[in-house]
DRENPA-3360 file (N, C-alpha, C; in nm, 2 decimals, always signed):
BEGIN
1 = MSEPVAAV = +11.98/+12.29/+15.05/+11.93/+12.20/+15.16/+12.06/+12.14/+15.24 ~ +12.06/+12.13/+15.36/+12.17/+12.07/+15.43/+12.19/+11.92/+15.41 ~ +12.31/+11.87/+15.45/+12.32/+11.73/+15.42/+12.24/+11.66/+15.53 ~ +12.22/+11.53/+15.52/+12.17/+11.45/+15.62/+12.24/+11.45/+15.74 ~ +12.17/+11.45/+15.85/+12.24/+11.46/+15.99/+12.34/+11.35/+16.01 ~ +12.31/+11.23/+15.98/+12.40/+11.12/+15.98/+12.53/+11.14/+15.91 ~ +12.52/+11.20/+15.80/+12.64/+11.22/+15.72/+12.74/+11.33/+15.79 ~ +12.68/+11.41/+15.86/+12.76/+11.53/+15.92/+12.84/+11.47/+16.04;
9 = TELVPSAA = +12.76/+11.41/+16.14/+12.82/+11.38/+16.26/+12.77/+11.23/+16.30 ~ +12.87/+11.15/+16.34/+12.83/+11.02/+16.39/+12.79/+11.03/+16.54 ~ +12.66/+11.00/+16.56/+12.62/+11.04/+16.71/+12.66/+10.92/+16.79 ~ +12.71/+10.96/+16.93/+12.74/+10.86/+17.03/+12.65/+10.86/+17.14 ~ +12.60/+10.74/+17.18/+12.50/+10.73/+17.30/+12.58/+10.76/+17.43 ~ +12.50/+10.80/+17.54/+12.55/+10.82/+17.66/+12.47/+10.77/+17.77 ~ +12.49/+10.80/+17.89/+12.41/+10.75/+18.00/+12.27/+10.81/+18.00 ~ +12.25/+10.93/+17.94/+12.13/+10.99/+17.94/+12.07/+10.99/+17.80;
17 = LTVETVLS = +12.14/+10.94/+17.70/+12.08/+10.95/+17.56/+12.11/+10.82/+17.48 ~ +12.01/+10.78/+17.41/+12.04/+10.67/+17.31/+12.05/+10.74/+17.17 ~ +12.11/+10.67/+17.08/+12.11/+10.72/+16.93/+12.00/+10.63/+16.85 ~ +11.90/+10.70/+16.80/+11.80/+10.63/+16.72/+11.80/+10.68/+16.57 ~ +11.73/+10.61/+16.49/+11.72/+10.63/+16.34/+11.60/+10.68/+16.31 ~ +11.60/+10.77/+16.22/+11.48/+10.84/+16.15/+11.42/+10.74/+16.07 ~ +11.28/+10.71/+16.08/+11.21/+10.61/+16.00/+11.14/+10.67/+15.89 ~ +11.07/+10.78/+15.92/+10.99/+10.85/+15.83/+10.97/+11.00/+15.87;
25 = VHHWNEHL = +10.95/+11.08/+15.77/+10.92/+11.23/+15.80/+10.79/+11.28/+15.72 ~ +10.70/+11.35/+15.78/+10.59/+11.40/+15.70/+10.58/+11.54/+15.73 ~ +10.58/+11.62/+15.62/+10.57/+11.77/+15.63/+10.42/+11.81/+15.60 ~ +10.36/+11.86/+15.70/+10.22/+11.89/+15.69/+10.20/+12.02/+15.60 ~ +10.29/+12.12/+15.63/+10.30/+12.24/+15.55/+10.43/+12.31/+15.58 ~ +10.45/+12.44/+15.55/+10.58/+12.50/+15.56/+10.61/+12.53/+15.71 ~ +10.52/+12.51/+15.80/+10.54/+12.54/+15.94/+10.55/+12.42/+16.04 ~ +10.50/+12.31/+15.97/+10.47/+12.20/+16.07/+10.50/+12.06/+16.00;
33 = FSFKITRP = +10.58/+11.98/+16.09/+10.61/+11.85/+16.04/+10.61/+11.74/+16.16 ~ +10.60/+11.62/+16.11/+10.60/+11.50/+16.22/+10.70/+11.41/+16.16 ~ +10.75/+11.32/+16.25/+10.85/+11.23/+16.21/+10.85/+11.10/+16.31 ~ +10.89/+10.98/+16.26/+10.90/+10.87/+16.34/+11.04/+10.82/+16.36 ~ +11.08/+10.77/+16.47/+11.22/+10.71/+16.49/+11.20/+10.58/+16.55 ~ +11.32/+10.51/+16.55/+11.32/+10.37/+16.61/+11.30/+10.39/+16.75 ~ +11.25/+10.27/+16.83/+11.23/+10.27/+16.97/+11.31/+10.17/+17.03 ~ +11.39/+10.21/+17.13/+11.47/+10.12/+17.20/+11.38/+10.01/+17.26;
41 = ASFRFRSG = +11.43/+9.88/+17.27/+11.35/+9.79/+17.35/+11.33/+9.81/+17.49 ~ +11.42/+9.89/+17.56/+11.40/+9.92/+17.70/+11.32/+10.04/+17.72 ~ +11.28/+10.11/+17.62/+11.21/+10.24/+17.64/+11.06/+10.22/+17.67 ~ +11.03/+10.26/+17.79/+10.88/+10.26/+17.84/+10.84/+10.40/+17.87 ~ +10.70/+10.43/+17.84/+10.65/+10.55/+17.88/+10.49/+10.54/+17.89 ~ +10.43/+10.63/+17.97/+10.28/+10.64/+17.98/+10.23/+10.74/+17.88 ~ +10.11/+10.70/+17.83/+10.06/+10.80/+17.73/+10.04/+10.94/+17.78 ~ +10.10/+11.04/+17.70/+10.10/+11.17/+17.74/+10.23/+11.22/+17.78;
49 = EFVMIGLP = +10.33/+11.15/+17.80/+10.46/+11.18/+17.86/+10.54/+11.24/+17.75 ~ +10.65/+11.31/+17.78/+10.75/+11.38/+17.70/+10.87/+11.31/+17.72 ~ +10.97/+11.34/+17.62/+11.11/+11.30/+17.64/+11.19/+11.40/+17.56 ~ +11.33/+11.40/+17.60/+11.42/+11.49/+17.54/+11.47/+11.43/+17.40 ~ +11.46/+11.50/+17.29/+11.52/+11.46/+17.17/+11.62/+11.57/+17.11 ~ +11.72/+11.54/+17.01/+11.80/+11.65/+16.97/+11.89/+11.60/+16.88 ~ +11.99/+11.68/+16.85/+12.09/+11.67/+16.75/+12.23/+11.71/+16.81 ~ +12.33/+11.68/+16.75/+12.47/+11.73/+16.81/+12.47/+11.88/+16.81;
57 = GEKRPLLR = +12.54/+11.94/+16.92/+12.58/+12.09/+16.91/+12.72/+12.10/+16.91 ~ +12.75/+12.23/+16.91/+12.89/+12.25/+16.90/+12.99/+12.18/+17.01 ~ +12.94/+12.19/+17.14/+13.00/+12.13/+17.24/+12.94/+12.01/+17.30 ~ +12.80/+12.03/+17.30/+12.72/+11.92/+17.36/+12.59/+11.91/+17.28 ~ +12.51/+11.79/+17.30/+12.39/+11.77/+17.22/+12.30/+11.89/+17.25 ~ +12.23/+11.93/+17.14/+12.12/+12.03/+17.15/+12.00/+11.96/+17.17 ~ +11.93/+11.98/+17.29/+11.80/+11.90/+17.31/+11.70/+11.99/+17.34 ~ +11.57/+11.92/+17.33/+11.45/+12.00/+17.36/+11.35/+11.90/+17.39;
65 = AYSIASPA = +11.25/+11.92/+17.48/+11.14/+11.84/+17.53/+11.03/+11.84/+17.42 ~ +11.00/+11.70/+17.39/+10.90/+11.68/+17.28/+10.79/+11.57/+17.34 ~ +10.67/+11.61/+17.33/+10.57/+11.51/+17.37/+10.58/+11.40/+17.28 ~ +10.55/+11.27/+17.32/+10.54/+11.15/+17.25/+10.41/+11.14/+17.17 ~ +10.39/+11.14/+17.05/+10.26/+11.14/+16.98/+10.21/+10.99/+16.96 ~ +10.30/+10.90/+16.96/+10.27/+10.76/+16.94/+10.21/+10.69/+17.06 ~ +10.13/+10.59/+17.04/+10.08/+10.51/+17.17/+10.19/+10.44/+17.23 ~ +10.16/+10.40/+17.35/+10.26/+10.34/+17.43/+10.31/+10.19/+17.38;
73 = YAEELEFL = +10.22/+10.14/+17.29/+10.24/+10.00/+17.25/+10.31/+10.00/+17.12 ~ +10.33/+10.11/+17.06/+10.39/+10.13/+16.92/+10.52/+10.09/+16.92 ~ +10.57/+10.03/+16.80/+10.70/+9.99/+16.79/+10.80/+10.10/+16.76 ~ +10.75/+10.22/+16.71/+10.83/+10.33/+16.68/+10.78/+10.45/+16.76 ~ +10.86/+10.56/+16.76/+10.82/+10.67/+16.84/+10.79/+10.78/+16.75 ~ +10.68/+10.86/+16.77/+10.64/+10.96/+16.67/+10.64/+11.09/+16.74 ~ +10.68/+11.21/+16.68/+10.68/+11.34/+16.73/+10.62/+11.43/+16.63 ~ +10.57/+11.55/+16.69/+10.51/+11.66/+16.60/+10.58/+11.79/+16.63;
81 = SIKVQDGP = +10.63/+11.85/+16.53/+10.71/+11.97/+16.56/+10.69/+12.08/+16.47 ~ +10.71/+12.21/+16.52/+10.70/+12.33/+16.43/+10.83/+12.35/+16.36 ~ +10.83/+12.43/+16.26/+10.96/+12.47/+16.18/+10.99/+12.61/+16.23 ~ +11.10/+12.63/+16.29/+11.15/+12.76/+16.32/+11.27/+12.79/+16.24 ~ +11.28/+12.87/+16.14/+11.39/+12.88/+16.05/+11.52/+12.93/+16.12 ~ +11.51/+13.01/+16.21/+11.63/+13.04/+16.30/+11.64/+12.97/+16.43 ~ +11.56/+12.87/+16.46/+11.56/+12.81/+16.57/+11.69/+12.72/+16.60 ~ +11.76/+12.72/+16.70/+11.88/+12.64/+16.72/+11.87/+12.50/+16.68;
89 = LTSRLQQI = +11.75/+12.43/+16.72/+11.73/+12.29/+16.70/+11.62/+12.28/+16.58 ~ +11.52/+12.34/+16.57/+11.43/+12.31/+16.47/+11.47/+12.35/+16.33 ~ +11.56/+12.44/+16.32/+11.60/+12.49/+16.19/+11.67/+12.37/+16.12 ~ +11.74/+12.28/+16.20/+11.80/+12.16/+16.16/+11.72/+12.04/+16.16 ~ +11.63/+12.03/+16.27/+11.55/+11.91/+16.28/+11.46/+11.91/+16.16 ~ +11.40/+12.01/+16.12/+11.31/+12.00/+16.01/+11.37/+11.94/+15.87 ~ +11.51/+11.94/+15.86/+11.58/+11.88/+15.74/+11.61/+11.72/+15.76 ~ +11.57/+11.66/+15.87/+11.60/+11.53/+15.88/+11.54/+11.45/+15.78;
97 = QPGDQIYL = +11.59/+11.33/+15.75/+11.55/+11.23/+15.64/+11.55/+11.09/+15.69 ~ +11.47/+11.01/+15.63/+11.49/+10.86/+15.68/+11.64/+10.81/+15.67 ~ +11.68/+10.75/+15.78/+11.83/+10.70/+15.78/+11.90/+10.79/+15.87 ~ +11.86/+10.91/+15.90/+11.95/+10.99/+15.98/+11.95/+10.94/+16.12 ~ +12.03/+11.01/+16.19/+12.04/+10.97/+16.35/+11.99/+11.09/+16.42 ~ +11.94/+11.05/+16.54/+11.89/+11.15/+16.64/+11.91/+11.10/+16.78 ~ +11.92/+11.20/+16.86/+11.94/+11.16/+17.00/+11.79/+11.15/+17.07 ~ +11.78/+11.05/+17.16/+11.66/+11.03/+17.23/+11.69/+11.02/+17.38;
105 = GRKPVGTL = +11.63/+11.09/+17.47/+11.65/+11.07/+17.61/+11.60/+10.94/+17.66 ~ +11.66/+10.89/+17.76/+11.63/+10.77/+17.81/+11.51/+10.77/+17.91 ~ +11.48/+10.87/+17.97/+11.38/+10.88/+18.07/+11.26/+10.97/+18.03 ~ +11.15/+10.91/+17.99/+11.03/+10.99/+17.97/+10.96/+11.03/+18.09 ~ +10.90/+11.15/+18.11/+10.84/+11.21/+18.22/+10.72/+11.29/+18.19 ~ +10.63/+11.34/+18.28/+10.53/+11.42/+18.25/+10.41/+11.41/+18.33 ~ +10.31/+11.51/+18.33/+10.20/+11.52/+18.40/+10.07/+11.51/+18.32 ~ +10.08/+11.50/+18.19/+9.96/+11.49/+18.11/+9.93/+11.35/+18.09;
113 = VADALVPG = +9.90/+11.28/+18.20/+9.88/+11.14/+18.19/+9.75/+11.11/+18.29 ~ +9.68/+11.00/+18.26/+9.57/+10.96/+18.33/+9.59/+10.94/+18.48 ~ +9.70/+10.90/+18.52/+9.73/+10.88/+18.66/+9.72/+11.01/+18.74 ~ +9.74/+11.12/+18.67/+9.73/+11.26/+18.75/+9.59/+11.31/+18.76 ~ +9.49/+11.23/+18.71/+9.35/+11.28/+18.72/+9.27/+11.18/+18.81 ~ +9.18/+11.24/+18.89/+9.08/+11.16/+18.95/+8.97/+11.12/+18.86 ~ +8.90/+11.01/+18.91/+8.79/+10.95/+18.81/+8.69/+11.05/+18.77 ~ +8.64/+11.05/+18.64/+8.54/+11.13/+18.59/+8.46/+11.06/+18.48;
121 = KRLFLLST = +8.37/+11.14/+18.41/+8.29/+11.10/+18.30/+8.33/+11.14/+18.17 ~ +8.37/+11.27/+18.16/+8.42/+11.34/+18.03/+8.55/+11.38/+18.05 ~ +8.63/+11.35/+17.95/+8.78/+11.39/+17.94/+8.79/+11.49/+17.83 ~ +8.82/+11.62/+17.86/+8.85/+11.71/+17.74/+9.00/+11.73/+17.75 ~ +9.04/+11.72/+17.62/+9.18/+11.74/+17.57/+9.19/+11.86/+17.50 ~ +9.23/+11.97/+17.56/+9.24/+12.10/+17.50/+9.38/+12.13/+17.45 ~ +9.39/+12.17/+17.32/+9.52/+12.19/+17.26/+9.52/+12.29/+17.16 ~ +9.64/+12.35/+17.15/+9.66/+12.44/+17.03/+9.81/+12.41/+16.97;
129 = GTGLAPFL = +9.79/+12.42/+16.84/+9.92/+12.39/+16.77/+9.96/+12.25/+16.78 ~ +10.10/+12.25/+16.81/+10.16/+12.11/+16.83/+10.13/+12.06/+16.97 ~ +10.06/+12.13/+17.05/+10.00/+12.08/+17.18/+9.92/+11.95/+17.15 ~ +9.88/+11.93/+17.04/+9.79/+11.80/+17.00/+9.88/+11.67/+17.04 ~ +10.01/+11.68/+17.02/+10.09/+11.56/+17.03/+10.07/+11.47/+17.14 ~ +10.07/+11.51/+17.26/+10.04/+11.42/+17.36/+9.91/+11.34/+17.37 ~ +9.82/+11.42/+17.32/+9.67/+11.37/+17.31/+9.65/+11.27/+17.21 ~ +9.74/+11.27/+17.11/+9.74/+11.16/+17.00/+9.79/+11.02/+17.08;
137 = SVIRDPDI = +9.86/+11.04/+17.16/+9.90/+10.92/+17.24/+9.80/+10.88/+17.34 ~ +9.73/+10.97/+17.41/+9.64/+10.94/+17.51/+9.51/+10.88/+17.45 ~ +9.46/+10.92/+17.33/+9.34/+10.87/+17.27/+9.36/+10.73/+17.21 ~ +9.49/+10.69/+17.20/+9.51/+10.55/+17.15/+9.55/+10.46/+17.25 ~ +9.52/+10.50/+17.38/+9.54/+10.42/+17.49/+9.42/+10.35/+17.53 ~ +9.41/+10.21/+17.52/+9.28/+10.15/+17.54/+9.23/+10.17/+17.69 ~ +9.32/+10.19/+17.79/+9.27/+10.22/+17.92/+9.19/+10.35/+17.94 ~ +9.22/+10.45/+17.86/+9.15/+10.57/+17.88/+9.00/+10.56/+17.84;
145 = YDMFDKIV = +8.96/+10.46/+17.75/+8.82/+10.44/+17.73/+8.75/+10.36/+17.82 ~ +8.83/+10.31/+17.91/+8.76/+10.23/+18.03/+8.74/+10.34/+18.15 ~ +8.81/+10.45/+18.14/+8.81/+10.55/+18.24/+8.70/+10.65/+18.22 ~ +8.67/+10.68/+18.09/+8.58/+10.79/+18.06/+8.47/+10.74/+17.96 ~ +8.34/+10.82/+17.98/+8.25/+10.79/+17.89/+8.25/+10.87/+17.76 ~ +8.32/+10.98/+17.76/+8.34/+11.06/+17.64/+8.50/+11.12/+17.65 ~ +8.56/+11.12/+17.55/+8.69/+11.18/+17.53/+8.69/+11.28/+17.42 ~ +8.71/+11.40/+17.44/+8.69/+11.52/+17.35/+8.82/+11.58/+17.32;
153 = VVHSVRRV = +8.86/+11.57/+17.19/+8.99/+11.62/+17.15/+8.96/+11.76/+17.08 ~ +9.01/+11.86/+17.14/+8.99/+12.00/+17.08/+9.12/+12.05/+17.03 ~ +9.13/+12.08/+16.91/+9.26/+12.13/+16.84/+9.23/+12.27/+16.78 ~ +9.29/+12.36/+16.83/+9.27/+12.51/+16.78/+9.40/+12.55/+16.70 ~ +9.39/+12.59/+16.57/+9.50/+12.63/+16.50/+9.47/+12.75/+16.42 ~ +9.57/+12.82/+16.35/+9.55/+12.94/+16.27/+9.50/+12.91/+16.14 ~ +9.55/+12.80/+16.08/+9.52/+12.77/+15.93/+9.46/+12.62/+15.93 ~ +9.39/+12.60/+15.82/+9.33/+12.47/+15.81/+9.44/+12.37/+15.79;
161 = SDLAFREE = +9.55/+12.40/+15.71/+9.65/+12.31/+15.69/+9.73/+12.27/+15.81 ~ +9.71/+12.36/+15.92/+9.78/+12.32/+16.05/+9.71/+12.22/+16.12 ~ +9.60/+12.17/+16.08/+9.52/+12.06/+16.14/+9.58/+11.93/+16.12 ~ +9.71/+11.90/+16.17/+9.78/+11.78/+16.16/+9.69/+11.66/+16.21 ~ +9.70/+11.54/+16.14/+9.63/+11.42/+16.17/+9.49/+11.44/+16.16 ~ +9.44/+11.53/+16.09/+9.29/+11.56/+16.08/+9.22/+11.44/+16.03 ~ +9.27/+11.38/+15.92/+9.19/+11.27/+15.87/+9.18/+11.14/+15.96 ~ +9.29/+11.12/+16.04/+9.29/+11.01/+16.13/+9.19/+11.05/+16.25;
169 = LESKLADD = +9.18/+11.16/+16.29/+9.10/+11.21/+16.40/+8.94/+11.20/+16.36 ~ +8.92/+11.27/+16.24/+8.79/+11.26/+16.18/+8.74/+11.11/+16.17 ~ +8.82/+11.02/+16.14/+8.78/+10.89/+16.13/+8.76/+10.82/+16.27 ~ +8.79/+10.89/+16.36/+8.77/+10.83/+16.50/+8.87/+10.71/+16.52 ~ +8.99/+10.72/+16.46/+9.09/+10.61/+16.47/+9.04/+10.49/+16.43 ~ +8.97/+10.48/+16.31/+8.92/+10.37/+16.25/+9.02/+10.27/+16.20 ~ +9.16/+10.31/+16.18/+9.25/+10.21/+16.14/+9.34/+10.15/+16.27 ~ +9.30/+10.19/+16.39/+9.36/+10.15/+16.49/+9.29/+10.02/+16.57;
177 = PLVDEEAA = +9.33/+9.89/+16.55/+9.27/+9.78/+16.60/+9.24/+9.77/+16.75 ~ +9.32/+9.84/+16.81/+9.32/+9.82/+16.97/+9.20/+9.91/+17.03 ~ +9.17/+10.03/+16.95/+9.08/+10.12/+17.01/+8.97/+10.16/+16.92 ~ +8.96/+10.11/+16.80/+8.86/+10.16/+16.69/+8.72/+10.16/+16.75 ~ +8.68/+10.04/+16.80/+8.54/+10.03/+16.84/+8.51/+10.12/+16.95 ~ +8.59/+10.12/+17.07/+8.57/+10.22/+17.17/+8.58/+10.36/+17.12 ~ +8.67/+10.39/+17.03/+8.66/+10.54/+16.98/+8.56/+10.58/+16.89 ~ +8.50/+10.49/+16.83/+8.37/+10.51/+16.74/+8.26/+10.56/+16.83;
185 = LKLHYVPT = +8.26/+10.51/+16.95/+8.15/+10.55/+17.04/+8.18/+10.66/+17.13 ~ +8.30/+10.68/+17.17/+8.33/+10.77/+17.29/+8.43/+10.90/+17.24 ~ +8.49/+10.87/+17.13/+8.58/+10.99/+17.09/+8.51/+11.10/+17.00 ~ +8.53/+11.22/+17.04/+8.48/+11.34/+16.97/+8.60/+11.43/+16.94 ~ +8.60/+11.47/+16.81/+8.71/+11.56/+16.76/+8.65/+11.70/+16.73 ~ +8.70/+11.80/+16.78/+8.65/+11.93/+16.76/+8.78/+12.03/+16.71 ~ +8.79/+12.04/+16.58/+8.89/+12.11/+16.53/+8.84/+12.25/+16.51 ~ +8.92/+12.36/+16.53/+8.88/+12.49/+16.51/+8.99/+12.58/+16.45;
193 = VTREPFHT = +8.96/+12.67/+16.36/+9.05/+12.75/+16.28/+9.03/+12.91/+16.32 ~ +9.13/+12.96/+16.34/+9.11/+13.11/+16.38/+9.13/+13.22/+16.28 ~ +9.21/+13.18/+16.17/+9.24/+13.28/+16.08/+9.20/+13.25/+15.93 ~ +9.13/+13.14/+15.91/+9.08/+13.11/+15.78/+8.95/+13.06/+15.79 ~ +8.87/+13.06/+15.68/+8.73/+13.00/+15.69/+8.72/+12.86/+15.72 ~ +8.64/+12.81/+15.80/+8.63/+12.67/+15.83/+8.50/+12.65/+15.90 ~ +8.46/+12.53/+15.91/+8.32/+12.49/+15.96/+8.31/+12.53/+16.11 ~ +8.42/+12.53/+16.18/+8.43/+12.58/+16.32/+8.54/+12.69/+16.33;
201 = TGRIDTLI = +8.50/+12.80/+16.38/+8.62/+12.90/+16.39/+8.62/+12.97/+16.53 ~ +8.72/+13.02/+16.56/+8.73/+13.08/+16.69/+8.82/+13.01/+16.79 ~ +8.88/+13.07/+16.88/+8.96/+13.01/+16.99/+8.87/+12.92/+17.08 ~ +8.94/+12.84/+17.16/+8.88/+12.75/+17.24/+8.77/+12.82/+17.33 ~ +8.82/+12.93/+17.40/+8.73/+13.00/+17.49/+8.61/+13.04/+17.43 ~ +8.61/+13.08/+17.29/+8.49/+13.12/+17.22/+8.39/+12.99/+17.21 ~ +8.44/+12.88/+17.18/+8.37/+12.76/+17.16/+8.30/+12.72/+17.30 ~ +8.37/+12.75/+17.40/+8.30/+12.73/+17.53/+8.19/+12.82/+17.56;
209 = ADGTLFEG = +8.22/+12.95/+17.54/+8.12/+13.05/+17.56/+8.00/+13.03/+17.47 ~ +8.01/+13.01/+17.36/+7.88/+12.99/+17.28/+7.82/+12.86/+17.28 ~ +7.88/+12.77/+17.34/+7.84/+12.63/+17.36/+7.87/+12.52/+17.25 ~ +7.95/+12.57/+17.15/+7.99/+12.49/+17.04/+8.06/+12.36/+17.09 ~ +8.16/+12.39/+17.19/+8.24/+12.28/+17.24/+8.15/+12.16/+17.30 ~ +8.03/+12.20/+17.35/+7.96/+12.09/+17.42/+7.84/+12.03/+17.33 ~ +7.83/+12.06/+17.20/+7.73/+12.01/+17.12/+7.74/+11.86/+17.12 ~ +7.63/+11.79/+17.16/+7.64/+11.64/+17.15/+7.70/+11.59/+17.27;
217 = MGEAAFNV = +7.74/+11.65/+17.38/+7.81/+11.61/+17.49/+7.73/+11.60/+17.62 ~ +7.60/+11.62/+17.61/+7.52/+11.62/+17.72/+7.52/+11.76/+17.80 ~ +7.57/+11.76/+17.90/+7.57/+11.89/+17.99/+7.67/+12.01/+17.91 ~ +7.60/+12.12/+17.89/+7.66/+12.22/+17.81/+7.74/+12.32/+17.90 ~ +7.82/+12.27/+18.00/+7.91/+12.34/+18.08/+8.01/+12.25/+18.15 ~ +8.12/+12.30/+18.19/+8.20/+12.21/+18.27/+8.16/+12.19/+18.41 ~ +8.18/+12.06/+18.45/+8.12/+12.03/+18.58/+8.24/+11.97/+18.67 ~ +8.25/+12.01/+18.78/+8.36/+11.96/+18.88/+8.34/+11.82/+18.89;
225 = ETDRMMLC = +8.22/+11.77/+18.92/+8.19/+11.64/+18.96/+8.22/+11.53/+18.85 ~ +8.20/+11.58/+18.72/+8.21/+11.47/+18.61/+8.34/+11.50/+18.51 ~ +8.37/+11.63/+18.50/+8.47/+11.67/+18.39/+8.62/+11.67/+18.44 ~ +8.71/+11.62/+18.35/+8.84/+11.62/+18.37/+8.92/+11.68/+18.24 ~ +9.01/+11.75/+18.26/+9.08/+11.83/+18.15/+9.23/+11.81/+18.15 ~ +9.29/+11.81/+18.03/+9.43/+11.80/+18.00/+9.45/+11.93/+17.91 ~ +9.56/+12.01/+17.93/+9.58/+12.13/+17.86/+9.73/+12.12/+17.80 ~ +9.74/+12.15/+17.67/+9.88/+12.15/+17.61/+9.87/+12.25/+17.49;
233 = GSMAMIRD = +9.96/+12.34/+17.48/+9.97/+12.42/+17.37/+10.04/+12.56/+17.40 ~ +9.98/+12.66/+17.36/+10.03/+12.80/+17.39/+10.03/+12.84/+17.53 ~ +10.14/+12.92/+17.57/+10.14/+12.95/+17.71/+10.01/+13.04/+17.75 ~ +9.97/+13.12/+17.66/+9.86/+13.22/+17.70/+9.74/+13.12/+17.72 ~ +9.71/+13.01/+17.63/+9.59/+12.93/+17.65/+9.60/+12.85/+17.78 ~ +9.71/+12.80/+17.82/+9.73/+12.72/+17.94/+9.70/+12.81/+18.06 ~ +9.77/+12.94/+18.05/+9.74/+13.02/+18.18/+9.61/+13.07/+18.19 ~ +9.54/+13.10/+18.08/+9.41/+13.14/+18.08/+9.31/+13.04/+18.14;
241 = FEHKFLEM = +9.32/+12.92/+18.09/+9.23/+12.81/+18.14/+9.26/+12.76/+18.28 ~ +9.39/+12.77/+18.32/+9.44/+12.73/+18.45/+9.37/+12.81/+18.55 ~ +9.37/+12.96/+18.53/+9.30/+13.04/+18.61/+9.15/+13.02/+18.61 ~ +9.10/+13.00/+18.51/+8.95/+12.98/+18.49/+8.90/+12.86/+18.56 ~ +8.98/+12.75/+18.55/+8.94/+12.62/+18.61/+8.95/+12.63/+18.77 ~ +9.06/+12.70/+18.81/+9.08/+12.71/+18.95/+8.96/+12.80/+19.02 ~ +8.93/+12.91/+18.95/+8.81/+12.99/+18.99/+8.68/+12.91/+19.00 ~ +8.67/+12.80/+18.91/+8.54/+12.72/+18.90/+8.55/+12.62/+19.01;
249 = GFEEGSNS = +8.65/+12.59/+19.09/+8.67/+12.49/+19.18/+8.73/+12.37/+19.14 ~ +8.79/+12.37/+19.02/+8.87/+12.25/+18.98/+9.01/+12.26/+19.05 ~ +9.07/+12.15/+19.08/+9.20/+12.13/+19.13/+9.30/+12.08/+19.04 ~ +9.41/+12.15/+19.03/+9.52/+12.09/+18.95/+9.57/+11.97/+18.99 ~ +9.60/+11.87/+18.91/+9.65/+11.74/+18.95/+9.81/+11.72/+18.92 ~ +9.86/+11.62/+18.98/+10.00/+11.59/+18.95/+10.02/+11.43/+18.97 ~ +10.12/+11.39/+18.95/+10.15/+11.24/+18.97/+10.14/+11.21/+19.12 ~ +10.17/+11.29/+19.20/+10.16/+11.26/+19.34/+10.03/+11.29/+19.41;
257 = KPGHFVIE = +9.96/+11.38/+19.34/+9.82/+11.41/+19.39/+9.73/+11.44/+19.27 ~ +9.66/+11.34/+19.24/+9.56/+11.35/+19.12/+9.47/+11.45/+19.15 ~ +9.41/+11.52/+19.04/+9.32/+11.63/+19.05/+9.22/+11.63/+18.93 ~ +9.16/+11.75/+18.91/+9.06/+11.76/+18.80/+9.11/+11.80/+18.67 ~ +9.22/+11.86/+18.68/+9.29/+11.90/+18.54/+9.44/+11.90/+18.55 ~ +9.51/+11.89/+18.45/+9.64/+11.89/+18.44/+9.71/+11.97/+18.33 ~ +9.82/+12.03/+18.36/+9.90/+12.08/+18.25/+10.05/+12.04/+18.26 ~ +10.12/+12.06/+18.15/+10.26/+12.02/+18.16/+10.35/+12.13/+18.22;
265 = RAFVD = +10.39/+12.11/+18.34/+10.46/+12.23/+18.41/+10.60/+12.24/+18.34 ~ +10.65/+12.14/+18.29/+10.78/+12.16/+18.22/+10.79/+12.25/+18.11 ~ +10.67/+12.26/+18.04/+10.66/+12.35/+17.92/+10.61/+12.49/+17.96 ~ +10.58/+12.51/+18.09/+10.51/+12.64/+18.13/+10.61/+12.72/+18.22 ~ +10.65/+12.65/+18.32/+10.74/+12.73/+18.43/+10.87/+12.77/+18.37;
% end
C-alpha cells in the first residue's frame, strides 16, 4: 500500500485550489468508496453542484470533477468515487486515509440544481453508479420538499454491494433532523440491480416500461405538466433518456433557462 498522501507531498493552495484534510474514508466494496474532507468557511454551493478535487501531479495538480454528496449546510464535504486501478487519479485517491491532504476547487458549479427546473409535482432523480452522489445532496435540501410533492431516487447498479448509502435511503433519511419528517412523507427510494438477484432488477428503462418505477406514485407515466427529472450516471443512460424526454415534449433546463429535465453537461460533452 502506498504511503499517505500528506507524507509524500506537502500540498500548497493556489488562487483556484484550497488544501483540505481527509476526515474519513468508507470503502463500500472493491470498486466503490466515499470520503469526507474539511470544508473551508468561505465555500458555498447549491445542492447538486460539483467541484474539482485532486492530488499533486508530476508538474501540476491532477484534478477531476466530483459531485458533492453532502448537503449544503454540512460542516464537511463528502464525495463518492469509483476505484480504477490504473486511473491517473482514482488509483491514488482510493488510498487516502484520515489526516491526508487533498486539493479542493474554490468554485462549485453545475446544472443538477433545483434552479434549473420549472415548478412541478414529482421529481425523479435517475442515477447509475456514482451518479447517485449529487442526489444525496439534493434530497437533504429542505427547500426541495417545499417544491415537490414526491421525490423519487432511482439508483441502478450492477451488484447489490454497489448500492452505496442504501440503509440511509431505505430509512428515508431518518437520522437527518432537517428533512426527516418531510422525507418520511415524500421521499421514495427505488434501488435496482442488473447483474445479481435482488427484489428489483433491470435497468431504469425496464422499470419505466413495466411500470415498476411508478408504483405508489399515482400516474403511471411521465407527464410534462407535473414531472421533472435530473439525470446523472453513465453516458449511455443520460443520452438515452435525453432523447426520450425530448421526443416526449420535455425541455432541457439550464441555470439561465429552467426546463423540465436537467443533465450535467460538464460530464457528458
